[in-house]
Every structure is written in structure tokens, then in C-alpha cells.
N, C-alpha and C positions, 0 to 999 in steps of 0.2 A: 551297547555299539552303538548305536545310531546318536546319542551325544557325543562319544568318542570321533566318529565320524565327522559330526560338523566343530567341533573343535579342531580337530586334527588338520580339514579343508580351510578353515579362519584363518590357523595360524600360517599355513602355507600358503594361503593369500598375501598376509600381511609383510611376509617374508619373503613373497616374490616382489612385492612393492618397493620394499627397502633396496633387495637387489638391483631391480629395474632403473633404479634413482642412479646407481653407479656403473652400471654396466648396460651392455648393448641388450636387447631381448634374445638375439641367437645364444650369446654365451650363458644368459641365464638358462636357456632351455637347454642347451648342452650340460651344463653341470647338472640342470634337478635329472637328464637320463642318466647321468654318471651315476647318479645316487639309485635311480631304480634298478640299473645294471648290477650295483653292489648288493642291495637290500635281497633280490629277486631268488638268489640260492638261499639265504637265510629264512627267506617265506615258504618255501620248499622244506626247510628243514623242521620249521615250527609246525606247519599246518600239514604235512605229508600227504598232498593232492592225490586224488586217483590219476595214474600216468597216464591214462588212456588217450591216446591222439588221433584223431579222424582228419582227414584231407578237410572236409567241409569247416571243422572247428578251427584249425591251422586260418584258413580263408581268411573267416569271417574276424579271427582274431586280430591278422594280420591288417586288415581291412578297419578294425575297429581304433587299430593303433593308429591307423595312418591319420584318420581324421580327428583323435585326440590328440596329436602331434599338432598338426596345422592349427586345431581349435586354442593349443595351447600357445604356440607361437604368435599366433594374432592377438591372443590375450596378453600375452608379456609386450607386442607393442603399441596396444592400447594403453597398458598401463606406463610404458614409456613416453605416453604422449602428453603428461604432465596433468590431464585431467583428474577427478575427485578418485581417490583410489575404492574407496567405499562406496559410490556410484559405479564404478565400472563394473563391480565383483557381484553386487548385488543385481545387476543388470544381466550380467554371464549367468547368472543361478537359474534364469527359468529356462535354459537348455532342455531339462527335460520335458518341457511342452512340448518340444521338437520332439524330443524322442516316441513320445505318446503320441503324437500324430502318427510320423511314419509307422508304427506299430498298427495302429489302427487301419492304417489306410494297405499296409503290405502282409501283416500278420493275422487280420481280423481281431 
């Protein structure tokens, strides 16, 4: 599954760069969001997740989605800047370091 994740994200970044060469980053982000909305019901059907919902879980999910959306949009703008897409993707791929630091500071 790990290799599938790497391949999928690699292909996604490649296609995002191609899209950003032809459209505004906000438009690219909008189409990406539409695809997520279309695939979500399919994912529920395929994986049959536990449907328990908590207020805290909803809050943290929305907070995470907000920051991921802002991050994606800034990524698309960076790709649009005309710089090397491979370097941009490689550099942004160190974001788990921020997750580790935040987790260590706030979650122990």
C-alpha cells in the first residue's frame, strides 16, 4: 500500500503541474475538490468505515481540511510560478517534519 501511495501522489503532483501550466491555481484546486467530492461516497461504499461521529473529531477534521486546502492552494501557486516542478514537489514533501514537531510539542 505504501508504494501505491507514493505512486499515486507522484502521479498527482505530475498532473497538477501540467494543469497549472494551463489554468489558474484556484481553478486547479476547484477541480481537485470536485473529484474529492465525487469519490467520497465511493470510498464509503468500498471501505465501509465506522460511522460514529464525535464533535471533537468533526472539529479536528475541519481544521485539518482547512490547512490542507490552504497548503494545496499555495502548492498550486508555487507550481504556477514557473520554477522546477520536481524541486518544488521534493521540497514540499518534507512537510511531515512539521507534523512530527507539532506532535512532539503538543501530543508528547
